[in-house]
C-alpha positions as CSV (number, residue, x, y, z in Angstrom):
1,X,192.0,140.8,-43.8
2,X,189.6,140.8,-46.2
3,X,190.5,143.9,-48.4
4,X,193.4,146.4,-48.2
5,X,191.1,149.4,-46.8
6,X,190.8,147.0,-43.9
7,X,194.3,146.0,-43.8
8,X,195.4,149.5,-43.5
9,X,192.9,149.8,-40.9
10,X,194.4,147.7,-38.7
11,X,197.8,148.7,-39.4
12,X,197.7,152.2,-38.8
13,X,195.1,151.3,-35.6
14,X,197.2,148.2,-33.9
15,X,201.2,148.7,-34.8
16,X,202.4,151.8,-32.9
17,X,203.5,154.4,-35.3
18,X,205.9,157.2,-34.4
19,X,204.3,159.5,-36.8
20,X,201.3,159.5,-35.1
21,X,202.6,159.0,-31.4
22,X,206.1,160.1,-31.5
23,X,208.0,158.6,-28.4
24,X,206.4,155.8,-27.5
25,X,206.1,154.4,-31.1
26,X,209.7,154.4,-31.0
27,X,212.5,151.2,-30.4
28,X,215.7,152.2,-30.3
29,X,217.0,148.1,-30.7
30,X,217.7,145.6,-33.2
31,X,216.1,142.8,-31.3
32,X,212.9,142.8,-32.4
33,X,213.8,143.6,-36.2
34,X,216.1,140.9,-36.0
35,X,213.6,138.5,-34.4
36,X,211.3,139.1,-36.9
37,X,213.8,138.7,-39.8
38,X,214.6,135.5,-38.6
39,X,210.9,134.7,-38.7
40,X,210.8,136.0,-42.6
41,X,214.1,134.1,-43.4
42,X,216.3,136.9,-43.3
43,X,215.0,138.5,-46.6
44,X,217.7,141.6,-46.1
45,X,220.4,139.0,-47.4
46,X,218.6,138.0,-50.5
47,X,219.1,141.0,-52.6
48,X,221.9,144.0,-52.9
49,X,221.5,147.4,-51.5
50,X,222.3,150.6,-50.9
51,X,221.8,152.4,-47.2
52,X,221.0,155.7,-46.4
53,X,221.3,158.0,-43.3
54,X,221.4,161.4,-42.6
55,X,219.3,164.1,-41.2
56,X,218.6,166.2,-44.3
57,X,218.7,164.8,-48.4
58,X,218.2,161.4,-47.5
59,X,214.6,161.2,-50.0
60,X,215.8,163.3,-52.8
61,X,219.4,161.0,-52.7
62,X,217.5,158.0,-52.5
63,X,214.8,159.0,-55.3
64,X,218.2,160.4,-57.8
65,X,219.8,157.0,-57.2
66,X,217.1,154.9,-58.1
67,X,216.2,156.9,-61.4
68,X,219.8,156.7,-62.4
69,X,219.7,152.9,-61.8
70,X,216.6,152.2,-63.7
71,X,218.0,154.1,-66.3
72,X,220.9,151.3,-66.6
73,X,218.2,148.9,-67.2
74,X,218.5,147.2,-63.6
75,X,215.4,146.4,-61.5
76,X,215.3,148.8,-58.6
77,X,213.5,148.6,-55.1
78,X,213.1,151.7,-53.1
79,X,212.0,152.0,-49.4
80,X,211.2,155.2,-48.2
81,X,209.6,156.6,-45.1
82,X,206.9,158.4,-44.1
83,X,204.6,158.6,-47.1
84,X,202.4,161.3,-48.1
85,X,199.1,160.1,-49.3
86,X,199.2,156.4,-49.9
87,X,201.3,153.8,-47.6
88,X,202.4,151.9,-50.9
89,X,204.9,154.7,-52.0
90,X,206.9,153.5,-49.0
91,X,207.6,150.1,-51.4
92,X,208.1,150.2,-54.8
93,X,209.7,148.7,-57.8
94,X,210.8,150.7,-60.9
95,X,208.5,153.3,-59.8
96,X,205.5,150.3,-59.4
97,X,204.1,150.6,-55.6
98,X,203.6,147.2,-54.2
99,X,200.3,145.9,-54.5
100,X,197.5,146.3,-52.3
101,X,197.1,142.5,-52.2
102,X,200.2,141.8,-51.5
103,X,200.3,143.9,-48.6
104,X,196.6,142.7,-47.3
105,X,198.4,138.8,-47.7
106,X,201.2,139.6,-45.9
107,X,199.6,141.2,-42.9
108,X,196.6,138.5,-43.2
109,X,199.5,135.4,-42.4
110,X,201.7,137.2,-40.1
111,X,199.6,140.0,-38.0
112,X,199.3,137.3,-35.2
113,X,203.4,137.2,-35.3
114,X,203.6,141.3,-35.4
115,X,200.8,141.6,-32.2
116,X,202.3,139.0,-30.1
117,X,206.1,140.3,-30.2
118,X,204.7,143.9,-30.0
119,X,206.5,145.2,-33.1
120,X,206.3,149.0,-34.5
121,X,204.5,150.1,-37.4
122,X,208.1,150.9,-39.1
123,X,209.3,148.1,-38.1
124,X,206.7,145.6,-39.8
125,X,207.0,148.2,-42.7
126,X,210.8,147.6,-43.1
127,X,210.1,143.8,-43.1
128,X,207.5,144.3,-45.4
129,X,209.6,146.1,-47.6
130,X,212.7,143.2,-47.3
131,X,210.8,140.6,-48.0
132,X,208.7,142.1,-50.9
133,X,212.3,143.3,-52.8
134,X,213.4,139.4,-52.4
135,X,210.3,138.0,-53.5
136,X,210.2,140.4,-56.7
137,X,214.4,139.5,-57.1
138,X,215.4,143.5,-57.7
139,X,218.8,144.0,-58.8
140,X,219.4,146.5,-55.8
141,X,217.1,148.1,-53.4
142,X,217.4,151.9,-52.5
143,X,217.2,151.8,-48.5
144,X,216.3,155.0,-46.4
145,X,216.6,155.1,-42.6
146,X,213.6,156.0,-40.6
147,X,215.8,157.7,-37.7
148,X,219.3,157.9,-36.8
149,X,221.3,154.6,-37.9
150,X,222.9,152.6,-35.1
151,X,220.0,151.7,-33.6
152,X,216.8,152.0,-36.9
153,X,215.0,148.9,-37.9
154,X,216.4,149.4,-41.6
155,X,220.4,148.1,-39.7
156,X,220.1,144.9,-40.8
157,X,221.2,144.9,-44.1
158,X,224.8,144.7,-45.6
159,X,225.2,147.3,-48.4
160,X,227.2,147.6,-51.0
161,X,227.4,151.3,-50.0
162,X,226.3,153.3,-47.0
163,X,225.6,157.0,-47.6
164,X,225.1,159.6,-44.7
165,X,224.2,162.4,-46.6
166,X,224.6,165.6,-43.5
167,X,224.5,165.5,-39.9
168,X,222.1,168.5,-38.2
169,X,219.6,168.8,-35.0
170,X,217.0,167.1,-35.4
171,X,215.1,164.5,-33.3
172,X,217.3,165.1,-30.5
173,X,215.2,163.9,-27.8
174,X,216.1,160.2,-29.5
175,X,219.7,160.7,-31.1
176,X,221.2,163.4,-28.8
177,X,221.4,166.9,-28.7
178,X,224.3,167.6,-29.8
179,X,226.5,167.1,-33.8
180,X,228.6,164.5,-32.1
181,X,226.6,162.2,-30.7
182,X,224.0,162.8,-33.6
183,X,227.0,161.7,-35.8
184,X,227.7,158.5,-33.4
185,X,224.1,157.0,-34.1
186,X,224.2,158.0,-37.9
187,X,227.9,156.2,-38.1
188,X,226.1,153.1,-37.1
189,X,225.3,152.1,-40.5
190,X,229.1,151.6,-41.6
191,X,229.6,148.0,-42.1
192,X,232.6,146.4,-41.9
193,X,234.8,146.7,-45.7
194,X,231.6,148.6,-47.1
195,X,232.7,151.9,-48.5
196,X,230.5,155.1,-46.9
197,X,230.3,158.1,-48.7
198,X,229.6,161.3,-46.1
199,X,227.6,164.0,-48.3
200,X,228.9,167.0,-46.0
201,X,232.0,167.4,-44.5
202,X,231.4,169.4,-40.7
203,X,234.6,170.0,-39.0
204,X,232.5,168.7,-35.3
205,X,232.1,165.5,-37.0
206,X,234.3,164.4,-39.5
207,X,236.3,162.5,-37.1
208,X,233.3,160.6,-35.9
209,X,232.9,159.1,-39.4
210,X,236.8,158.6,-39.8
211,X,237.3,156.6,-36.5
212,X,234.0,154.5,-37.6
213,X,235.1,153.7,-40.7
214,X,239.1,152.9,-39.9
215,X,237.3,150.3,-37.3
216,X,235.1,148.7,-39.9
217,X,238.0,148.5,-42.5
218,X,235.5,150.7,-44.7
219,X,237.1,152.9,-47.4
220,X,235.7,156.7,-46.9
221,X,235.3,159.3,-48.7
222,X,233.6,163.1,-48.4
223,X,231.8,163.8,-51.4
224,X,231.8,167.5,-50.9
225,X,235.9,167.4,-51.2
226,X,235.7,165.0,-54.5
227,X,235.6,166.9,-58.0
228,X,232.9,165.8,-60.1
229,X,231.5,166.5,-63.5
230,X,228.2,169.0,-63.6
231,X,225.0,167.9,-64.0
232,X,221.4,169.3,-63.6
233,X,217.9,167.6,-62.4
234,X,214.5,168.2,-62.2
235,X,214.7,168.6,-58.5
236,X,215.0,172.7,-58.5
237,X,216.0,172.9,-54.5
238,X,219.2,174.4,-54.6
239,X,219.9,172.0,-51.9
240,X,220.1,169.3,-54.6
241,X,223.7,170.0,-56.6
242,X,224.7,169.1,-52.7
243,X,222.7,166.0,-53.2
244,X,223.7,164.9,-56.5
245,X,227.1,165.2,-55.6
246,X,226.7,162.4,-52.7
247,X,225.0,160.3,-55.6
248,X,227.5,160.7,-58.3
249,X,230.3,159.7,-55.9
250,X,228.3,157.0,-54.1
251,X,227.8,155.2,-57.6
252,X,231.6,154.9,-58.0
253,X,231.1,151.9,-55.9
254,X,229.0,150.3,-57.4
255,X,231.8,148.1,-59.0
256,X,229.4,145.1,-60.8
257,X,226.8,147.8,-62.3
258,X,227.5,149.0,-65.7
259,X,226.3,152.5,-65.1
260,X,227.2,155.5,-67.6
261,X,227.5,159.3,-67.5
262,X,224.1,159.3,-70.1
263,X,222.4,157.0,-67.3
264,X,223.4,159.4,-64.8
265,X,223.0,162.6,-66.9
266,X,219.0,161.0,-68.0
267,X,218.1,159.6,-64.0
268,X,218.9,163.1,-62.7
269,X,216.8,164.9,-64.9
270,X,213.7,162.5,-64.9
271,X,213.8,162.0,-61.1
272,X,210.1,162.7,-60.9
273,X,208.9,160.7,-64.0
274,X,211.2,157.9,-62.9
275,X,210.1,157.4,-58.8
276,X,206.8,159.7,-58.9
277,X,208.6,161.8,-56.3
278,X,207.4,164.8,-54.8
279,X,207.5,167.8,-52.6
280,X,210.4,168.9,-52.6
281,X,210.8,172.3,-54.1
282,X,207.7,171.0,-56.2
283,X,206.0,173.9,-58.3
284,X,202.3,173.3,-58.4
285,X,201.1,176.3,-59.8
286,X,202.9,179.2,-61.7
287,X,200.5,182.2,-60.9
288,X,200.6,182.6,-58.2
289,X,203.3,180.7,-57.9
290,X,202.4,177.8,-55.3
291,X,205.7,175.8,-53.8
292,X,205.3,172.5,-51.4
293,X,208.6,171.5,-49.7
294,X,208.6,168.8,-46.7
295,X,211.6,170.7,-45.3
296,X,210.5,170.6,-41.4
297,X,213.9,171.2,-39.5
298,X,216.3,174.2,-39.0
299,X,218.7,172.9,-41.6
300,X,216.6,172.1,-44.3
301,X,214.6,175.4,-43.7
302,X,217.5,177.6,-44.4
303,X,217.9,176.4,-47.8
304,X,214.5,176.8,-48.8
305,X,214.3,180.5,-47.0
306,X,217.2,181.3,-49.1
307,X,216.1,180.6,-52.1
308,X,212.8,182.2,-51.3
309,X,214.8,184.7,-51.0
310,X,215.0,185.1,-54.8
311,X,211.8,186.2,-54.8
312,X,212.3,189.4,-52.4
313,X,210.1,191.7,-55.0
314,X,207.1,189.3,-54.6
315,X,204.3,189.0,-51.7
316,X,205.3,186.1,-49.6
317,X,202.2,183.5,-48.5
318,X,203.7,180.7,-45.9
319,X,201.2,178.0,-45.2
320,X,202.7,176.7,-42.3
321,X,202.5,174.0,-39.6
322,X,204.6,171.4,-37.5
323,X,205.5,168.7,-35.4
324,X,206.2,169.1,-31.7
325,X,210.0,168.2,-31.7
326,X,211.1,170.5,-33.9
327,X,212.5,174.5,-33.6
328,X,209.7,175.9,-34.7
329,X,210.8,179.6,-33.7
330,X,214.1,179.1,-35.2
331,X,212.0,177.7,-38.7
332,X,209.8,181.0,-38.7
333,X,212.7,183.5,-37.8
334,X,214.4,181.7,-41.1
335,X,212.0,184.0,-43.2
336,X,211.1,187.3,-44.2
337,X,209.3,189.1,-41.2
338,X,207.0,191.0,-43.7
339,X,205.8,187.5,-44.9
340,X,202.1,186.7,-44.4
341,X,201.9,183.9,-42.0
342,X,199.0,181.1,-42.2
343,X,199.2,178.7,-39.1
344,X,197.5,175.4,-38.6
345,X,198.5,172.0,-36.8
346,X,198.5,168.6,-39.4
347,X,196.1,166.1,-37.6
348,X,198.2,164.2,-35.6
349,X,199.3,163.7,-31.5
350,X,202.4,164.8,-31.6
351,X,201.4,168.3,-33.9
352,X,202.8,171.6,-32.7
353,X,200.1,173.2,-30.7
354,X,198.2,176.0,-32.4
355,X,197.7,177.9,-29.2
356,X,202.0,177.7,-29.2
357,X,201.8,179.2,-32.8
358,X,199.6,181.9,-31.8
359,X,202.1,182.8,-29.0
360,X,204.8,182.6,-31.2
361,X,203.2,184.7,-34.1
362,X,202.5,187.6,-31.1
363,X,205.9,187.4,-29.6
364,X,207.3,187.6,-32.9
365,X,204.9,190.6,-33.9
366,X,204.2,188.8,-37.2
367,X,201.4,189.4,-39.5
368,X,199.6,185.9,-39.1
369,X,196.3,184.1,-38.6
370,X,195.2,180.7,-37.1
371,X,193.4,178.1,-38.9
372,X,191.5,174.8,-37.9
373,X,192.9,172.9,-40.6
374,X,195.7,172.6,-43.0
375,X,193.2,172.9,-45.7
376,X,191.6,175.9,-44.9
377,X,195.1,177.7,-44.0
378,X,195.6,176.7,-48.0
379,X,192.4,178.3,-49.1
380,X,192.8,181.2,-47.3
381,X,196.2,181.9,-49.0
382,X,194.7,180.9,-52.0
383,X,192.1,183.7,-51.8
384,X,194.0,186.4,-50.2
385,X,197.5,185.9,-53.0
386,X,197.3,188.1,-55.9
387,X,198.6,186.7,-59.5
388,X,201.8,187.5,-58.9
389,X,202.7,186.6,-55.4
390,X,203.8,183.2,-53.8
391,X,202.4,180.8,-51.9
392,X,204.9,178.5,-50.1
393,X,203.4,175.3,-48.3
394,X,205.7,173.1,-45.9
395,X,206.9,173.0,-42.5
396,X,206.2,169.2,-41.9
397,X,205.8,166.3,-44.5
398,X,202.5,166.0,-42.8
399,X,201.1,169.1,-43.8
400,X,201.8,168.4,-47.5
401,X,199.5,165.1,-47.0
402,X,197.2,166.6,-46.0
403,X,196.6,168.5,-49.2
404,X,197.9,166.4,-51.6
């Protein structure tokens, strides 16, 4: 590869990518990841880690942890997915993205091995992240699961603590169509003698986690049953209080790290500054009030819709697009029926089709318009919204990606 631009083009063109293709790029099997890890000389064993699974809240929890541990003076790796704008957002150390030259060199040196073994885009990216964190000798890396847990490419780690934020009905095509099956998949990140923090106690899934923890001799706590000090955050979504409780509970298991209450307080108040986190109840303008949020399933969007009810006296303009494996009608029904809807589709093969959105809009008797692109939908909302109105943009991470 001659440069980063060529490298990125090759990666997106030659490695099957779930966010674009869906099921054909999803490999629920760790055999290839173990082969890649062996080829790279087991980089995941050369740094400490925290492993995070869950239906919602993984990203917020990961960035909060990174910010706090950075405040304590440690070198922190952070691996998350997908990216919003630039591939290198996925892999950072102390809020500095992996260098373009490093990505180019890594792909150039190993691309024959990647293609000959048919690795997915996600598997390759995880391998790159682990290799980079080992090379940078991070004090700890925060690793977000891509999907599920048990068979996710990240699940070759032996972390200091595992976190499962919550369980909801998402990716049901791959993880199961009920909470018990999904919980089983996510419980797959619980490791032998390794503490696990569960962020939300749900009657149907509690026993799944307890059973796996017992089998693995893993200490387990349910953070929503624990009393913690009150903390505020610069992440203002109402759901963040639940994530804060999970984060603070998990920090108690990092016995070999000196993290003070002041580190926690400062870290939570400076998540955006310390990690460049975006897209979670992100206010990008005040008049009209424009809010971005990547919530993309019923559970996550319920929190968003409830928070928008605080502005019930204002006219609401909703710029929405979705991917095809979501409960789109359920999500739309969460919003006030008198909202103005601006429907579009993100530029993905697996995007929810515009004609289906149009059909839903008519069936639900919504005040809506269809737009050929996310940007055109956003521009239309800005043109129609008055100074005291609210514009909400969301439905998919990829909707925000196109605007950002």
